N, C-alpha and C positions, 0 to 999 in steps of 0.2 A: 581656719582661714588658709593656712599653707596648703592643705590638701585640695581645697577648692581652686586655688591658683594653679596648682599642678594639673588638675583635671581640665580646667579651662584652657590652659596652655596647650595641652595635648590635643584637645578638641580643635582649637584654632589652627594648630600646625598641620593636623591631618585633613581637616575638612574645608580649609580655605587656602587661598594663595596669597593671603595678606603678608606683607613684608614683616621681617623680624622687628623692625622699628615700630610698625603699627601695633603689633602684638605686645611689644614691650610697654608702650604707653597705655594701651587698652587695659592691661593688667595692673597699672599703677606704678610701674618702674620708671625711673627718670633717665636711665641709660641702658643700652643693650648689654654692656658688660655685667651689670648687676643681674639682669634677667638671665643671661647665659650661665653665670655662676650658680644662681639659684636652681635653674632647671637641671644643670648637670649634677648638682648635689642630690637632687631628688630622683633623678631617673638614670643616672650613670651615662647619659648621652647628652651631647650638646644639641640645641634646637635644630640645627641644620641636619645633623645626622639622624635625629629622630624623625624629622619630616621625610627625609629621603627613604629611610627604612620602612616607615609605615604608610606613607602616602602612595607608594607604588602598589600596595596591596588593595587599594580602593579602586574600584572600577566605576567610572562615571558614565 
């Protein structure tokens, strides 16, 4: 389950412009701090930095 949440998080951060709030609730978290903590533990990056780093490599 944890791996699926990480992969879904990455997908949403890279392929959408959804707000962190929307992604947080879509994945079943009740607050952004919990989501940020979980994401950073699993990827070593916070969601904002992850999006910035990987979204710039996508050409639309």
